[in-house]
C-alpha positions in Angstrom: 95.8 119.6 93.9 97.1 116.2 94.7 99.0 115.4 91.6 99.3 116.3 87.9 100.7 114.7 84.7 100.7 115.7 81.0 97.0 115.1 80.5 95.3 115.5 83.9 95.3 117.0 87.4 93.9 115.3 90.4 92.1 116.9 93.3 90.2 115.8 96.4 87.0 117.0 98.0 85.3 115.2 100.9 85.0 111.5 99.9 85.9 112.0 96.2 89.1 111.9 94.1 88.6 113.9 90.9 90.4 113.9 87.6 90.5 117.2 85.7 91.5 116.9 82.0 93.8 119.8 80.9 92.6 120.2 77.3 88.9 120.2 77.9 88.8 121.4 81.5 86.3 118.6 82.2 86.0 117.0 85.6 85.0 113.5 86.6 85.0 111.4 89.7 87.9 108.9 89.6 87.2 107.4 93.1 84.3 107.8 95.5 84.7 106.1 98.9 81.9 105.6 101.5 79.9 108.6 102.4 80.9 108.3 106.1 84.6 108.7 105.2 86.5 111.7 104.1 89.7 111.6 102.1 92.3 113.5 104.2 95.5 112.9 102.2 96.6 111.4 98.8 100.0 110.6 97.3 100.6 109.1 93.9 103.5 106.7 93.2 105.5 106.3 90.0 103.2 103.5 88.8 100.2 105.8 89.0 98.8 104.2 92.1 97.0 106.6 94.4 97.6 106.1 98.1 94.6 107.3 100.0 94.4 108.3 103.7 91.1 108.7 105.5 89.7 109.1 109.0 89.4 105.3 109.1 92.8 104.2 107.8 94.5 104.0 104.4 94.6 102.1 101.2 95.4 102.4 97.5 93.5 103.0 94.3 94.7 101.5 91.0 93.4 103.8 88.3 93.9 101.1 85.7 91.8 98.5 87.3 89.5 101.0 89.1 89.9 99.0 92.4 90.3 100.5 95.9 92.1 98.2 98.4 91.9 99.0 102.1 95.0 98.1 104.1 94.2 96.8 107.6 96.4 97.8 110.5 96.0 98.0 114.2 98.7 100.6 114.6 96.6 103.6 113.6 93.3 104.6 112.1 93.0 108.2 111.2 95.5 109.5 108.5 96.2 113.2 108.1 99.3 113.2 105.8 100.9 111.0 103.2 104.3 111.4 101.6 106.2 109.1 99.2 110.0 109.0 99.3 112.6 107.8 96.7 113.0 104.5 98.5 109.3 103.6 97.8 108.3 104.2 101.4 105.0 105.8 102.2 105.3 108.1 105.3 102.0 108.3 107.1 101.1 111.1 109.5 98.4 109.7 111.8 96.1 111.0 114.5 97.8 112.3 117.7 101.0 113.3 115.8 102.1 109.7 115.1 104.4 109.0 112.2 104.6 105.6 110.5 106.3 104.3 107.3 104.9 101.7 105.0 107.2 99.8 102.6 105.5 99.7 99.2 107.6 96.8 97.9 107.1 94.6 101.0 103.6 95.9 101.7 104.2 96.2 105.4 105.4 98.6 108.1 109.2 99.0 107.8 111.3 97.3 110.5 112.7 99.5 113.3 116.3 99.4 111.8 115.2 101.0 108.5 113.3 103.8 110.3 116.3 104.6 112.4 118.6 104.7 109.4 116.3 107.2 107.7 116.1 109.3 110.8 119.9 109.3 111.2 120.3 110.5 107.6 117.7 113.3 108.2 119.3 114.4 111.5 122.8 114.4 110.1 121.8 116.9 107.4 120.8 119.5 110.0 123.3 122.3 110.2 124.3 122.1 113.9 125.7 125.7 113.9 122.2 127.1 113.7 120.4 124.2 115.5 117.5 125.7 117.4 116.0 124.4 120.6 113.7 121.3 120.6 109.9 122.0 120.8 108.1 118.8 120.1 108.5 115.0 119.9 107.3 112.8 117.0 106.9 109.1 117.5 107.7 106.4 114.9 105.9 103.2 115.6 107.3 100.1 114.0 105.4 96.9 114.8 107.5 96.0 117.9 108.5 99.3 119.6 108.2 103.1 119.6 111.1 105.5 118.9 111.1 109.1 119.8 112.4 111.7 117.4 113.1 115.4 118.4 112.1 118.1 116.0 113.2 121.7 116.1 111.8 125.2 115.6 114.1 127.9 114.1 115.1 130.7 116.5 114.9 134.3 115.3 117.7 135.2 113.0 120.8 136.8 114.5 121.9 138.1 111.2 122.3 141.9 111.0 119.5 143.6 109.1 120.4 144.7 105.6 120.2 148.4 105.0 
């Protein structure tokens, strides 16, 4: 399931976004994109706009106007994950473990300073007492540079087993 509200739930399969009505359990296609594309990820914002990630990029679908708008970018093409945050930024997981952010208000990739601020906030919330060893790097790609971010995998617990 992608999203749900009081009247409907939304699901994806292949190149279709479906709406399922709760009361009648009926299903209908809300959006069908080209047969050569598959929907890989969907996020729904507070205005009811569906952000759609495919193997060939991303765009948004306005369920009120029934229009799909593709967003052109040369930074990436294949999208695997989408996540909306409280600052109205769309985080985009792209092919080859690349991570991008898209500012919904400005309709562009966020400047490097904003990405670094978010990353600092995220890393400062990690409890350093139990910080595990780094295992992988994620790359954020603003328009003019690349920034490496380290991620961590938890080590085995050193807490005594409860009896």
